[in-house]
Backbone of each chain as ProteinMPNN parsed JSONL, in Angstrom:
{"seq_chain_A": "MTDTWQLSAVASLVEDIDKKILVVLRDNSNIVGTLRSFDQFANIVLENAVERMIVGTHYSDVPLGLYIVRGENVVLMGDVDEAIELKGLTWVENDEIRRMKDAEMEADKMHGLIARNLDMLLDD", "coords_chain_A": {"N_chain_A": [[12.868, -21.906, -40.244], [15.609, -19.579, -40.257], [19.116, -20.419, -39.505], [19.977, -18.954, -37.276], [17.648, -18.579, -35.898], [17.086, -21.186, -35.101], [19.148, -21.526, -33.311], [18.733, -19.655, -31.41], [18.186, -18.124, -28.168], [15.531, -17.676, -27.474], [14.249, -19.536, -29.074], [15.159, -21.826, -27.895], [13.472, -22.155, -25.825], [11.71, -24.104, -26.356], [12.433, -26.398, -25.067], [11.365, -26.051, -22.585], [8.721, -26.262, -22.882], [5.479, -27.427, -21.935], [6.411, -27.834, -19.417], [6.563, -27.116, -15.875], [6.855, -23.834, -15.034], [8.445, -20.915, -13.591], [7.595, -17.585, -13.785], [8.912, -14.417, -13.714], [7.639, -11.231, -13.448], [7.669, -7.782, -14.635], [6.481, -6.168, -12.713], [7.276, -7.293, -10.416], [5.765, -9.489, -9.683], [5.222, -12.996, -9.27], [4.656, -15.678, -11.283], [3.474, -18.964, -11.515], [3.224, -21.682, -13.669], [2.119, -23.967, -16.31], [4.027, -24.067, -19.18], [2.707, -23.476, -22.279], [2.805, -22.25, -24.777], [4.813, -20.004, -26.808], [6.44, -17.129, -28.317], [8.639, -15.258, -30.587], [8.838, -12.853, -29.221], [8.794, -13.485, -26.645], [6.234, -13.533, -25.701], [3.921, -15.359, -23.827], [2.022, -18.343, -23.091], [0.417, -19.604, -20.339], [-0.767, -22.425, -18.649], [-3.107, -23.335, -16.127], [-2.246, -21.35, -14.339], [-0.82, -19.726, -11.468], [-0.514, -17.073, -9.116], [2.261, -16.832, -7.228], [2.744, -16.033, -3.96], [5.05, -15.102, -1.548], [5.746, -14.633, 1.807], [8.005, -14.159, 4.224], [8.157, -17.196, 5.837], [5.874, -18.146, 4.795], [3.484, -19.099, 2.283], [1.286, -18.55, -0.539], [-0.911, -19.518, -3.175], [-2.413, -17.761, -5.7], [-5.075, -18.465, -7.712], [-5.117, -18.2, -11.283], [-5.858, -19.252, -13.664], [-6.008, -19.795, -17.207], [-3.413, -18.081, -18.635], [-2.199, -15.361, -20.418], [0.749, -13.818, -21.18], [2.085, -10.732, -22.058], [5.041, -10.301, -23.886], [6.854, -8.132, -23.29], [6.594, -7.699, -20.569], [7.843, -9.72, -19.297], [10.386, -10.731, -17.148], [12.113, -12.84, -16.311], [12.254, -16.402, -16.947], [12.067, -19.421, -15.35], [12.803, -22.901, -14.904], [10.96, -24.912, -12.637], [11.929, -26.654, -9.826], [10.166, -29.142, -8.673], [10.497, -30.681, -6.454], [11.72, -29.167, -4.514], [10.425, -26.752, -4.435], [8.567, -25.795, -2.542], [9.772, -26.119, -0.159], [10.251, -25.781, 3.285], [8.282, -23.9, 3.486], [5.137, -22.675, 4.613], [1.741, -23.275, 3.95], [-0.749, -20.8, 3.503], [-4.002, -19.126, 3.578], [-5.243, -17.227, 0.719], [-6.212, -14.637, 1.418], [-4.974, -14.259, 3.83], [-2.232, -14.194, 3.144], [-2.19, -11.887, 1.68], [-2.773, -10.005, 3.623], [-0.469, -10.31, 5.147], [1.454, -9.5, 3.352], [0.793, -6.799, 2.981], [1.273, -5.902, 5.571], [3.97, -6.329, 5.717], [4.909, -4.544, 3.797], [4.143, -2.167, 4.964], [5.724, -2.203, 7.229], [8.241, -2.044, 6.049], [8.084, 0.496, 4.987], [7.901, 2.032, 7.275], [10.35, 1.463, 8.384], [12.067, 2.682, 6.554], [11.326, 5.318, 6.963], [12.064, 5.773, 9.626], [14.815, 5.389, 9.377], [15.457, 7.512, 7.706], [14.759, 9.738, 9.278], [16.527, 9.403, 11.354], [18.93, 9.792, 10.052], [18.669, 12.494, 9.504], [18.708, 13.569, 12.076], [21.267, 12.886, 12.831], [22.73, 14.377, 11.089], [22.502, 16.95, 11.989]], "CA_chain_A": [[13.425, -20.58, -40.511], [17.066, -19.545, -40.454], [19.945, -21.071, -38.496], [20.027, -18.155, -36.047], [16.412, -18.856, -35.176], [17.225, -22.487, -34.441], [20.137, -21.461, -32.234], [18.492, -18.547, -30.498], [17.751, -18.414, -26.806], [14.071, -17.746, -27.456], [13.849, -20.815, -29.673], [15.468, -22.94, -27.001], [12.384, -22.307, -24.856], [10.967, -25.342, -26.678], [12.776, -27.392, -24.04], [10.572, -25.799, -21.386], [7.292, -26.376, -23.164], [4.792, -28.448, -21.133], [7.007, -27.955, -18.077], [6.113, -26.126, -14.897], [7.869, -22.789, -14.957], [8.221, -19.705, -12.807], [7.819, -16.393, -14.592], [8.987, -13.188, -12.935], [7.193, -10.115, -14.275], [8.296, -6.487, -14.329], [5.905, -5.578, -11.498], [7.783, -8.137, -9.338], [4.925, -10.619, -9.322], [5.788, -14.287, -9.66], [3.599, -16.552, -11.767], [3.891, -20.339, -11.767], [2.246, -22.36, -14.52], [2.681, -24.861, -17.323], [4.268, -23.335, -20.417], [2.065, -24.138, -23.419], [3.176, -21.621, -26.041], [5.619, -18.782, -26.729], [6.908, -16.688, -29.628], [9.945, -14.585, -30.582], [8.833, -11.71, -28.292], [8.609, -14.058, -25.313], [4.827, -13.639, -25.296], [3.775, -16.747, -23.4], [0.741, -18.847, -22.605], [0.576, -20.503, -19.196], [-2.001, -23.102, -18.258], [-3.222, -23.527, -14.675], [-1.315, -20.404, -13.728], [-1.111, -19.176, -10.147], [0.455, -16.101, -8.651], [2.823, -17.325, -5.966], [3.17, -14.97, -3.049], [5.809, -15.615, -0.403], [6.105, -13.646, 2.836], [8.73, -14.897, 5.264], [8.136, -18.636, 5.586], [4.525, -18.517, 4.384], [3.204, -18.881, 0.87], [-0.065, -18.823, -0.996], [-1.04, -19.449, -4.62], [-3.683, -17.185, -6.133], [-5.344, -19.055, -9.024], [-5.326, -17.251, -12.385], [-6.37, -19.986, -14.828], [-5.182, -19.694, -18.413], [-2.834, -16.75, -18.538], [-1.344, -14.971, -21.539], [1.586, -12.703, -20.736], [2.746, -10.01, -23.135], [6.483, -10.485, -23.742], [7.617, -7.026, -22.693], [6.495, -7.727, -19.116], [8.59, -10.861, -18.761], [11.761, -10.491, -16.718], [12.8, -14.114, -16.531], [11.478, -17.634, -16.856], [12.938, -20.484, -14.878], [12.129, -24.162, -14.626], [10.751, -25.067, -11.199], [12.212, -27.982, -9.286], [8.99, -29.368, -7.828], [10.897, -31.362, -5.217], [12.147, -28.219, -3.475], [9.825, -25.422, -4.605], [7.835, -25.314, -1.366], [10.5, -26.585, 1.023], [10.373, -24.799, 4.361], [7.213, -22.907, 3.422], [3.851, -23.117, 5.143], [0.633, -22.753, 3.158], [-1.813, -20.026, 4.169], [-5.061, -18.684, 2.669], [-4.957, -16.061, -0.117], [-6.464, -13.399, 2.165], [-3.969, -14.179, 4.884], [-0.948, -13.777, 2.57], [-2.336, -10.48, 1.281], [-2.624, -9.23, 4.868], [0.94, -10.372, 5.546], [2.204, -8.694, 2.383], [0.522, -5.4, 3.325], [1.944, -5.628, 6.838], [5.406, -6.28, 5.425], [5.168, -3.294, 3.082], [3.981, -1.104, 5.96], [6.915, -2.285, 8.081], [9.355, -1.541, 5.238], [7.91, 1.938, 4.859], [8.223, 2.55, 8.599], [11.79, 1.293, 8.525], [12.668, 3.735, 5.74], [11.006, 6.589, 7.609], [12.919, 5.867, 10.817], [16.196, 5.531, 8.911], [15.612, 8.866, 7.172], [14.721, 10.674, 10.403], [17.765, 9.201, 12.09], [19.959, 10.458, 9.246], [18.49, 13.93, 9.675], [19.155, 13.903, 13.428], [22.724, 12.741, 12.889], [23.318, 15.434, 10.269], [22.482, 18.225, 12.729]], "C_chain_A": [[14.95, -20.661, -40.627], [17.8, -20.278, -39.326], [19.946, -20.31, -37.174], [18.771, -18.388, -35.214], [16.538, -20.179, -34.424], [18.154, -22.42, -33.231], [19.741, -20.481, -31.138], [17.954, -18.99, -29.146], [16.234, -18.528, -26.723], [13.615, -19.111, -27.965], [14.1, -21.967, -28.714], [14.474, -23.05, -25.849], [11.532, -23.538, -25.165], [11.235, -26.424, -25.637], [11.894, -27.255, -22.807], [9.077, -26.007, -21.613], [6.71, -27.593, -22.44], [5.419, -28.672, -19.758], [6.442, -26.863, -17.173], [7.211, -25.073, -14.761], [7.433, -21.624, -14.06], [8.525, -18.523, -13.715], [7.834, -15.183, -13.657], [8.608, -12.052, -13.867], [7.792, -8.8, -13.788], [7.714, -5.819, -13.09], [6.269, -6.401, -10.265], [6.822, -9.233, -8.895], [5.538, -11.885, -9.903], [4.654, -15.23, -10.031], [4.171, -17.945, -12.0], [2.811, -21.0, -12.609], [2.933, -23.271, -15.519], [2.815, -24.102, -18.629], [3.663, -24.095, -21.589], [2.473, -23.538, -24.747], [4.027, -20.377, -25.804], [5.936, -18.35, -28.158], [8.207, -15.912, -29.492], [10.004, -13.372, -29.662], [8.804, -12.171, -26.839], [7.197, -13.79, -24.784], [4.642, -15.095, -24.903], [2.348, -17.075, -22.979], [1.024, -19.844, -21.484], [-0.772, -21.125, -18.858], [-1.954, -23.356, -16.751], [-2.264, -22.602, -13.92], [-1.786, -19.974, -12.343], [-0.105, -18.071, -9.858], [0.966, -16.587, -7.307], [3.326, -16.17, -5.134], [3.874, -15.62, -1.883], [6.108, -14.455, 0.541], [6.751, -14.425, 3.973], [8.735, -16.377, 4.937], [6.741, -19.102, 5.174], [4.334, -18.265, 2.896], [1.727, -19.109, 0.595], [-0.1, -18.679, -2.513], [-2.406, -18.884, -4.984], [-3.976, -17.702, -7.532], [-5.684, -18.018, -10.089], [-5.907, -17.922, -13.628], [-5.438, -19.933, -16.01], [-4.709, -18.261, -18.549], [-1.956, -16.474, -19.749], [-0.57, -13.732, -21.107], [2.225, -12.045, -21.953], [4.258, -9.971, -22.86], [7.218, -9.383, -23.014], [7.579, -7.016, -21.168], [7.293, -8.846, -18.461], [9.998, -10.43, -18.367], [12.564, -11.768, -16.908], [11.851, -15.283, -16.375], [12.42, -18.732, -16.421], [12.155, -21.76, -14.683], [12.056, -24.33, -13.11], [11.055, -26.501, -10.786], [11.125, -28.289, -8.255], [9.328, -30.036, -6.503], [11.237, -30.351, -4.115], [11.394, -26.888, -3.501], [9.135, -24.889, -3.354], [8.498, -25.743, -0.062], [10.611, -25.461, 2.058], [9.286, -23.743, 4.366], [5.901, -23.507, 3.928], [2.736, -22.469, 4.339], [-0.3, -21.93, 4.03], [-2.843, -19.611, 3.116], [-4.629, -17.443, 1.885], [-5.092, -14.75, 0.661], [-5.382, -13.159, 3.205], [-2.637, -13.663, 4.311], [-1.012, -12.31, 2.144], [-2.157, -9.567, 2.491], [-1.157, -9.159, 5.27], [1.79, -9.488, 4.646], [2.033, -7.201, 2.702], [1.28, -5.003, 4.588], [3.446, -5.47, 6.597], [5.763, -4.957, 4.752], [5.108, -2.106, 4.041], [5.229, -1.028, 6.838], [8.134, -1.719, 7.344], [9.317, -0.02, 5.155], [8.344, 2.628, 6.151], [9.729, 2.55, 8.807], [12.518, 2.411, 7.781], [12.501, 5.093, 6.393], [11.921, 6.818, 8.813], [14.363, 6.13, 10.402], [16.446, 6.956, 8.431], [15.67, 9.899, 8.302], [16.009, 10.623, 11.216], [18.908, 9.916, 11.387], [19.911, 11.96, 9.482], [19.019, 14.378, 11.031], [20.676, 13.898, 13.509], [23.423, 13.849, 12.115], [23.452, 16.734, 11.053], [23.707, 18.412, 13.635]], "O_chain_A": [[15.502, -21.681, -41.04], [17.199, -20.697, -38.337], [19.921, -20.908, -36.098], [18.82, -18.394, -33.984], [16.15, -20.282, -33.261], [17.979, -23.151, -32.256], [20.339, -20.471, -30.062], [17.361, -20.059, -28.997], [15.708, -19.37, -25.995], [12.735, -19.752, -27.391], [13.367, -22.955, -28.705], [14.605, -23.926, -24.994], [10.728, -23.966, -24.336], [10.375, -27.26, -25.36], [11.694, -28.219, -22.069], [8.275, -25.942, -20.682], [7.348, -28.641, -22.342], [5.021, -29.576, -19.023], [5.924, -25.845, -17.631], [8.35, -25.387, -14.416], [6.249, -21.392, -13.816], [9.585, -18.465, -14.338], [6.885, -14.955, -12.906], [9.179, -11.914, -14.949], [8.343, -8.712, -12.691], [8.379, -4.988, -12.472], [5.665, -6.243, -9.203], [7.028, -9.847, -7.849], [6.271, -11.848, -10.891], [3.798, -15.545, -9.204], [5.23, -18.091, -12.611], [1.624, -20.894, -12.301], [4.161, -23.343, -15.576], [1.836, -23.553, -19.135], [4.056, -25.229, -21.866], [2.488, -24.242, -25.757], [3.971, -19.77, -24.735], [5.727, -19.113, -29.101], [8.816, -15.897, -28.422], [11.095, -12.898, -29.344], [8.792, -11.354, -25.918], [6.972, -13.812, -23.573], [5.157, -15.983, -25.583], [1.58, -16.204, -22.57], [1.776, -20.802, -21.663], [-1.788, -20.434, -18.791], [-0.884, -23.564, -16.18], [-1.571, -23.019, -12.992], [-2.984, -19.871, -12.08], [1.036, -18.135, -10.314], [0.196, -16.736, -6.359], [4.216, -15.424, -5.545], [3.367, -16.573, -1.293], [6.652, -13.429, 0.132], [6.103, -15.257, 4.608], [9.248, -16.785, 3.895], [6.449, -20.297, 5.197], [4.927, -17.353, 2.32], [1.017, -19.756, 1.364], [0.589, -17.83, -3.077], [-3.435, -19.454, -4.623], [-3.216, -17.42, -8.458], [-6.438, -17.079, -9.838], [-6.39, -17.245, -14.536], [-4.22, -20.015, -15.853], [-5.518, -17.333, -18.575], [-1.069, -17.265, -20.07], [-1.159, -12.724, -20.718], [2.834, -12.721, -22.782], [4.694, -9.651, -21.754], [8.108, -9.655, -22.209], [8.432, -6.395, -20.534], [7.407, -8.914, -17.237], [10.717, -9.833, -19.169], [13.586, -11.767, -17.594], [10.792, -15.173, -15.757], [13.455, -18.954, -17.049], [10.975, -21.721, -14.335], [12.975, -23.94, -12.39], [10.496, -27.446, -11.342], [11.145, -27.782, -7.133], [8.554, -29.971, -5.548], [11.065, -30.636, -2.93], [11.676, -25.998, -2.699], [9.114, -23.681, -3.121], [7.874, -25.734, 0.999], [11.011, -24.341, 1.74], [9.343, -22.795, 5.149], [5.602, -24.679, 3.701], [2.77, -21.268, 4.074], [-0.607, -22.313, 5.159], [-2.595, -19.727, 1.916], [-3.756, -16.697, 2.328], [-4.23, -13.874, 0.589], [-4.938, -12.033, 3.43], [-1.992, -12.804, 4.911], [-0.023, -11.583, 2.234], [-1.505, -8.525, 2.423], [-0.658, -8.11, 5.677], [2.717, -8.817, 5.101], [3.001, -6.441, 2.695], [1.854, -3.917, 4.67], [4.102, -4.607, 7.181], [6.771, -4.329, 5.079], [5.904, -1.171, 3.95], [5.724, 0.055, 7.149], [8.952, -1.01, 7.931], [10.341, 0.658, 5.238], [9.041, 3.642, 6.14], [10.304, 3.503, 9.332], [13.46, 3.009, 8.301], [13.414, 5.918, 6.381], [12.475, 7.902, 8.996], [15.049, 6.971, 10.983], [17.494, 7.541, 8.703], [16.503, 10.805, 8.295], [16.51, 11.64, 11.695], [19.744, 10.559, 12.022], [20.94, 12.618, 9.638], [19.683, 15.409, 11.145], [21.292, 14.754, 14.144], [24.553, 14.223, 12.429], [24.373, 17.52, 10.829], [23.824, 19.433, 14.314]]}, "seq_chain_B": "MLFYSFFKTLVGKQITVELKNDLEIRGTLVSVDQYLNIKLESVSVLDEEKYPHMKSVRDCFVRGSVVRYVQPPEESVDVDILHDATRREARSAV", "coords_chain_B": {"N_chain_B": [[25.715, -6.703, -34.968], [27.844, -7.281, -33.427], [27.938, -7.47, -30.585], [26.32, -9.628, -30.172], [27.847, -11.662, -31.381], [30.033, -11.473, -29.705], [28.916, -12.227, -27.208], [28.361, -14.84, -27.847], [30.867, -15.976, -27.758], [31.164, -16.273, -25.104], [29.719, -18.396, -24.25], [29.186, -21.144, -22.131], [30.706, -20.149, -20.122], [30.98, -18.842, -16.753], [28.848, -16.334, -15.781], [27.791, -13.168, -14.405], [24.713, -11.642, -14.098], [23.124, -8.591, -13.919], [19.931, -7.386, -13.338], [17.393, -4.994, -14.37], [15.624, -4.768, -12.296], [17.198, -4.953, -10.112], [17.832, -7.53, -9.383], [20.328, -9.946, -9.054], [21.947, -12.41, -10.848], [23.848, -15.359, -11.007], [25.376, -17.609, -13.208], [25.905, -20.338, -15.583], [26.464, -19.531, -18.922], [24.296, -20.538, -21.423], [22.953, -20.126, -23.888], [22.482, -17.537, -26.358], [20.717, -14.953, -28.095], [19.761, -12.922, -30.982], [18.487, -10.741, -29.793], [19.849, -10.471, -27.537], [18.746, -11.937, -25.508], [19.168, -14.244, -22.888], [20.153, -17.567, -21.9], [20.619, -19.273, -18.921], [22.326, -21.732, -16.926], [22.416, -23.745, -13.9], [21.876, -21.714, -11.944], [22.448, -19.156, -9.463], [21.098, -16.938, -7.099], [22.199, -13.818, -6.01], [21.264, -12.32, -3.762], [19.562, -14.21, -2.111], [17.693, -14.359, -0.042], [16.059, -12.192, -0.396], [14.749, -12.827, -2.692], [12.872, -15.222, -2.557], [11.44, -16.879, -4.277], [13.138, -17.742, -6.22], [14.666, -19.8, -5.312], [14.131, -22.431, -6.083], [14.856, -22.565, -8.687], [16.792, -23.732, -11.355], [17.666, -23.62, -14.061], [17.457, -20.883, -16.259], [15.726, -18.435, -18.314], [16.496, -15.286, -19.487], [15.077, -12.236, -20.357], [16.366, -10.154, -22.844], [15.843, -7.379, -22.79], [15.595, -6.615, -20.129], [17.987, -6.602, -18.941], [20.62, -5.119, -17.114], [23.449, -5.044, -16.466], [26.162, -7.177, -17.582], [28.496, -9.306, -16.235], [31.301, -10.72, -17.316], [33.779, -13.356, -16.875], [36.959, -11.998, -16.333], [39.24, -13.026, -17.611], [38.249, -14.276, -19.828], [37.749, -12.475, -21.762], [39.121, -10.953, -24.503], [40.334, -7.982, -24.854], [41.73, -6.636, -26.843], [41.138, -8.015, -29.232], [38.401, -7.543, -29.321], [38.381, -4.81, -29.562], [39.619, -4.486, -32.117], [37.675, -5.784, -33.658], [35.551, -4.073, -33.291], [36.367, -1.753, -34.674], [36.508, -2.835, -37.226], [33.848, -3.546, -37.685], [32.658, -1.025, -37.558], [33.822, 0.184, -39.77], [32.83, -1.386, -41.855], [30.235, -0.683, -41.771], [29.885, 1.808, -42.931]], "CA_chain_B": [[25.8, -8.096, -34.504], [29.108, -7.478, -32.706], [27.753, -7.938, -29.21], [25.781, -10.985, -30.28], [29.015, -12.534, -31.609], [30.832, -11.433, -28.479], [28.27, -13.062, -26.193], [28.485, -16.249, -28.237], [32.173, -16.486, -27.309], [31.107, -16.484, -23.649], [28.904, -19.58, -23.951], [29.898, -22.116, -21.303], [31.414, -19.446, -19.045], [30.197, -18.336, -15.618], [28.666, -14.891, -15.837], [26.834, -12.585, -13.462], [23.83, -10.73, -14.806], [22.305, -7.737, -13.05], [18.736, -6.961, -14.058], [16.904, -3.651, -14.056], [14.925, -4.789, -11.007], [18.274, -5.142, -9.128], [18.115, -8.947, -9.165], [21.614, -10.368, -9.608], [21.97, -13.859, -11.05], [25.104, -15.922, -11.482], [25.136, -18.919, -13.802], [26.67, -20.663, -16.78], [25.761, -19.108, -20.131], [23.97, -21.658, -22.302], [22.752, -19.604, -25.238], [22.174, -16.118, -26.506], [20.17, -14.734, -29.433], [20.008, -11.585, -31.536], [17.982, -9.709, -28.881], [20.647, -10.655, -26.321], [18.099, -12.789, -24.515], [20.16, -15.246, -22.525], [19.764, -18.715, -21.091], [21.649, -19.633, -17.941], [22.04, -22.937, -16.143], [22.971, -23.782, -12.534], [21.871, -20.33, -11.478], [22.273, -18.803, -8.05], [20.749, -15.535, -6.948], [23.134, -13.296, -5.007], [20.519, -12.015, -2.544], [18.502, -15.216, -2.183], [16.661, -14.098, 0.967], [15.134, -11.183, -0.926], [14.001, -13.427, -3.803], [12.671, -16.622, -2.167], [10.881, -17.666, -5.376], [14.199, -18.206, -7.108], [15.423, -20.894, -4.691], [13.922, -23.719, -6.756], [15.155, -22.42, -10.115], [18.14, -24.17, -11.75], [17.964, -23.075, -15.387], [16.49, -19.834, -16.549], [15.779, -17.612, -19.51], [16.378, -13.88, -19.115], [14.765, -11.425, -21.53], [17.443, -9.188, -23.072], [15.445, -5.999, -22.506], [15.597, -6.285, -18.702], [19.356, -6.724, -18.432], [21.358, -3.876, -16.898], [24.865, -5.354, -16.685], [26.656, -8.553, -17.614], [29.896, -9.371, -15.833], [31.947, -11.954, -17.727], [35.067, -13.516, -16.215], [37.887, -11.1, -17.004], [40.214, -13.737, -18.446], [37.647, -14.806, -21.046], [37.535, -11.389, -22.71], [40.337, -10.384, -25.075], [39.918, -6.619, -25.191], [42.357, -6.252, -28.117], [40.336, -8.586, -30.325], [37.122, -6.832, -29.303], [38.745, -3.491, -30.062], [39.786, -4.628, -33.573], [36.382, -6.148, -34.246], [34.724, -2.866, -33.249], [36.787, -0.907, -35.801], [36.139, -3.511, -38.47], [32.392, -3.437, -37.814], [32.348, 0.384, -37.818], [34.227, 0.456, -41.15], [31.947, -2.081, -42.785], [28.897, -0.087, -41.686], [29.777, 2.998, -43.795]], "C_chain_B": [[27.045, -8.345, -33.659], [28.894, -8.062, -31.312], [27.134, -9.329, -29.158], [26.933, -11.976, -30.446], [29.869, -12.625, -30.344], [30.236, -12.342, -27.397], [28.348, -14.542, -26.532], [29.828, -16.842, -27.804], [32.177, -16.78, -25.81], [30.285, -17.713, -23.25], [29.755, -20.615, -23.204], [30.636, -21.483, -20.137], [30.429, -19.02, -17.942], [30.056, -16.829, -15.755], [27.7, -14.437, -14.74], [26.025, -11.548, -14.224], [23.075, -9.897, -13.775], [21.144, -7.215, -13.869], [18.281, -5.584, -13.593], [16.095, -3.606, -12.764], [15.892, -5.127, -9.864], [18.577, -6.604, -8.792], [19.456, -9.292, -9.813], [21.684, -11.885, -9.664], [23.323, -14.281, -11.573], [24.805, -17.294, -12.065], [25.999, -19.132, -15.03], [25.856, -20.296, -18.009], [25.555, -20.299, -21.063], [23.759, -21.18, -23.728], [22.335, -18.15, -25.209], [21.577, -15.957, -27.901], [20.333, -13.274, -29.84], [19.456, -10.449, -30.677], [18.81, -9.649, -27.599], [19.8, -11.193, -25.164], [19.138, -13.828, -24.138], [19.544, -16.395, -21.742], [20.924, -19.083, -20.191], [21.295, -20.971, -17.314], [22.824, -22.912, -14.837], [23.027, -22.385, -11.943], [21.826, -20.232, -9.956], [22.004, -17.307, -7.996], [21.576, -14.971, -5.802], [22.43, -12.959, -3.695], [19.3, -12.928, -2.477], [17.374, -14.955, -1.179], [15.612, -13.117, 0.455], [14.267, -11.749, -2.052], [13.752, -14.906, -3.538], [12.127, -17.5, -3.294], [11.963, -18.35, -6.194], [14.965, -19.411, -6.56], [15.303, -22.208, -5.458], [14.251, -23.658, -8.245], [16.61, -22.799, -10.417], [18.558, -23.513, -13.064], [16.994, -21.941, -15.646], [16.806, -19.039, -17.811], [15.599, -16.167, -19.064], [16.12, -13.063, -20.378], [15.81, -10.314, -21.651], [17.107, -7.782, -22.626], [15.493, -5.629, -21.027], [17.0, -6.34, -18.095], [19.984, -5.343, -18.257], [22.851, -4.099, -17.148], [25.08, -6.843, -16.885], [28.121, -8.491, -17.206], [30.471, -10.714, -16.27], [33.229, -12.14, -16.926], [36.127, -12.75, -17.015], [38.806, -11.821, -17.98], [39.599, -14.259, -19.754], [37.34, -13.704, -22.066], [38.874, -10.865, -23.187], [39.982, -8.999, -25.612], [40.512, -6.178, -26.54], [41.556, -6.754, -29.311], [39.016, -7.834, -30.456], [37.297, -5.441, -29.92], [38.868, -3.513, -31.603], [38.455, -4.888, -34.259], [35.457, -4.936, -34.3], [35.057, -1.95, -34.429], [36.35, -1.507, -37.133], [34.634, -3.356, -38.731], [31.998, -2.007, -38.186], [32.695, 0.738, -39.26], [33.233, -0.155, -42.133], [30.556, -1.455, -42.807], [28.755, 1.106, -42.621], [29.866, 2.65, -45.279]], "O_chain_B": [[27.286, -9.469, -33.22], [29.565, -9.012, -30.907], [27.382, -10.105, -28.235], [26.997, -12.993, -29.755], [30.354, -13.692, -29.969], [30.947, -13.117, -26.758], [28.396, -15.395, -25.646], [29.931, -18.035, -27.521], [33.077, -17.451, -25.304], [30.167, -18.033, -22.067], [30.883, -20.915, -23.594], [31.138, -22.187, -19.261], [29.23, -18.864, -18.172], [31.061, -16.123, -15.838], [26.905, -15.222, -14.224], [26.579, -10.686, -14.906], [22.458, -10.444, -12.861], [21.332, -6.669, -14.957], [18.725, -5.079, -12.562], [15.897, -2.532, -12.195], [15.466, -5.534, -8.783], [19.479, -6.884, -8.002], [19.692, -8.969, -10.977], [21.503, -12.563, -8.653], [23.881, -13.648, -12.468], [24.051, -18.065, -11.471], [26.725, -18.238, -15.465], [24.699, -20.696, -18.135], [26.508, -20.979, -21.443], [24.312, -21.75, -24.669], [21.901, -17.616, -24.189], [21.892, -16.738, -28.799], [20.963, -12.489, -29.132], [19.902, -9.309, -30.809], [18.51, -8.875, -26.691], [20.095, -10.941, -23.996], [19.917, -14.253, -24.991], [18.558, -16.228, -21.024], [22.066, -19.192, -20.638], [20.12, -21.313, -17.182], [23.778, -22.148, -14.689], [24.079, -21.925, -11.498], [21.261, -21.08, -9.266], [22.593, -16.521, -8.738], [21.649, -15.58, -4.735], [22.943, -13.28, -2.623], [18.172, -12.51, -2.74], [16.221, -15.296, -1.444], [14.438, -13.194, 0.817], [13.19, -11.226, -2.337], [14.338, -15.761, -4.203], [12.321, -18.716, -3.283], [11.736, -19.405, -6.786], [15.811, -19.979, -7.251], [16.241, -23.005, -5.487], [13.956, -24.598, -8.984], [17.539, -22.259, -9.815], [19.639, -22.933, -13.175], [15.822, -22.036, -15.283], [17.936, -18.975, -18.293], [14.653, -15.855, -18.342], [16.856, -13.182, -21.357], [16.103, -9.62, -20.678], [17.976, -7.061, -22.136], [15.437, -4.445, -20.694], [17.176, -6.148, -16.892], [19.891, -4.497, -19.146], [23.447, -3.4, -17.968], [24.29, -7.667, -16.424], [28.895, -7.715, -17.766], [30.165, -11.741, -15.664], [33.727, -11.175, -16.346], [36.176, -12.853, -18.241], [39.117, -11.297, -19.05], [40.322, -14.638, -20.675], [36.742, -13.969, -23.109], [39.678, -10.386, -22.387], [39.402, -8.868, -26.69], [39.875, -5.437, -27.288], [41.324, -6.022, -30.273], [38.571, -7.528, -31.562], [36.461, -4.974, -30.694], [38.296, -2.67, -32.293], [38.144, -4.3, -35.295], [34.673, -4.787, -35.238], [34.162, -1.435, -35.099], [35.891, -0.807, -38.036], [34.211, -3.072, -39.852], [31.118, -1.796, -39.021], [31.97, 1.492, -39.909], [32.846, 0.476, -43.117], [29.789, -1.668, -43.746], [27.649, 1.407, -43.07], [29.792, 3.539, -46.127]]}, "name": "protein", "num_of_chains": 2, "seq": "MTDTWQLSAVASLVEDIDKKILVVLRDNSNIVGTLRSFDQFANIVLENAVERMIVGTHYSDVPLGLYIVRGENVVLMGDVDEAIELKGLTWVENDEIRRMKDAEMEADKMHGLIARNLDMLLDDMLFYSFFKTLVGKQITVELKNDLEIRGTLVSVDQYLNIKLESVSVLDEEKYPHMKSVRDCFVRGSVVRYVQPPEESVDVDILHDATRREARSAV"}
């Protein structure tokens, strides 16, 4: 195609093809997989994809298989340094990480509630 | 194409990008395209504790549509030139 295509940031994703990459999606989920294909919209195909969930120092990978992501949902794609990707993290079961995630969200909600009530008390 | 050209002049410079999901990334601009998608290298995330996934990421591609702000180093932007280019582009458009 044209010169701009050859120079474009999307086109330079060719360097990442067949590499293990981390994709952050708009719903804040994090997918790790091998980049097999992409196009000008950043639609991508990931092989052996997993959703990586991290809570505190624990992590778990939920297997997704072959995953096609529509470009508009992609926030960013980064190459993963496999030497340090899981440093300091302890593996737990999928169910366990889900429980931890729910607990964390509940705690965050509680924190917000307390902060709001405190603000109200201080305003009086 | 003005902003595309402008971003091309920033290639090789350290920039900070704030995304619509509040993630702030600092890194060296490697390339940019017509959608203002950008590639950064040697990235660091400002609030790394909140985004533990990003710790192992060195180089990354950011989709233009999710960018909220870009902060270039002040000394690498000549506002006068940008100002002139804006008028020239606006004139050529009519």
